[in-house]
Legacy VTK file of the C-alpha trace (Angstrom):
# vtk DataFile Version 3.0
C-alpha trace
ASCII
DATASET POLYDATA
POINTS 75 float
-29.118 24.409 35.956
-27.157 21.269 36.045
-23.974 20.146 33.691
-24.431 17.242 31.928
-22.000 14.507 33.066
-19.477 13.456 29.563
-20.116 9.860 28.979
-16.693 8.094 28.110
-15.730 4.756 25.634
-12.744 2.925 24.411
-12.287 0.675 21.976
-8.609 -1.246 21.541
-7.590 -1.780 17.919
-4.638 -4.112 16.805
-2.222 -0.923 17.353
-3.983 2.013 18.431
-6.839 2.841 20.764
-9.619 5.389 20.711
-11.028 7.363 23.711
-14.122 9.311 23.432
-15.829 11.620 25.306
-19.301 12.759 24.252
-21.457 15.198 26.226
-24.770 13.849 25.867
-26.920 17.001 26.156
-25.285 18.591 22.996
-23.374 15.903 21.632
-20.064 17.677 21.501
-17.042 16.020 22.388
-13.392 14.649 22.526
-12.036 11.636 20.409
-8.294 10.492 21.047
-6.571 8.282 18.959
-3.742 6.473 20.891
-0.349 5.967 18.459
2.027 2.650 19.003
4.496 5.143 19.682
2.725 6.448 22.267
1.581 10.115 20.304
-2.068 10.983 20.776
-3.794 12.987 18.263
-7.066 15.278 19.699
-9.862 15.673 17.694
-13.477 17.780 19.000
-15.929 16.358 17.575
-19.814 17.638 17.005
-22.348 14.352 16.899
-25.555 13.612 16.401
-28.325 11.904 18.838
-27.160 8.570 17.197
-23.633 9.080 18.384
-24.154 6.199 21.073
-25.734 3.495 18.778
-22.881 4.364 16.197
-20.373 3.948 19.002
-22.292 0.438 20.045
-22.308 -0.658 16.341
-18.214 0.008 16.500
-18.050 -2.079 19.459
-16.757 0.646 21.916
-17.165 -0.144 25.374
-17.845 1.970 28.418
-14.302 3.291 29.811
-13.070 5.101 32.648
-13.246 8.885 33.088
-9.941 8.630 34.854
-8.061 6.870 31.976
-9.892 9.082 29.836
-8.556 12.513 31.663
-4.975 11.243 32.360
-4.942 10.060 28.640
-6.075 13.676 27.549
-3.535 15.336 30.045
-0.705 13.460 27.835
-2.011 15.140 24.449
LINES 1 76
75 0 1 2 3 4 5 6 7 8 9 10 11 12 13 14 15 16 17 18 19 20 21 22 23 24 25 26 27 28 29 30 31 32 33 34 35 36 37 38 39 40 41 42 43 44 45 46 47 48 49 50 51 52 53 54 55 56 57 58 59 60 61 62 63 64 65 66 67 68 69 70 71 72 73 74
């Protein structure tokens, strides 16, 4: 069975940014919150099938897997 390709999203707020990785098969993923001081919070997430609609409603935009992975490496 082929491995699912995760999807990546980002939203920049006034003083922090949030990056999200979602596995479209089981809706698991990782949320990264990047604070102004450079601190990165990493949270494992378990979403439902409406996660993509929720991200769109919250104005998240698709982002590069490379950007997500580089940020994750700093966490």
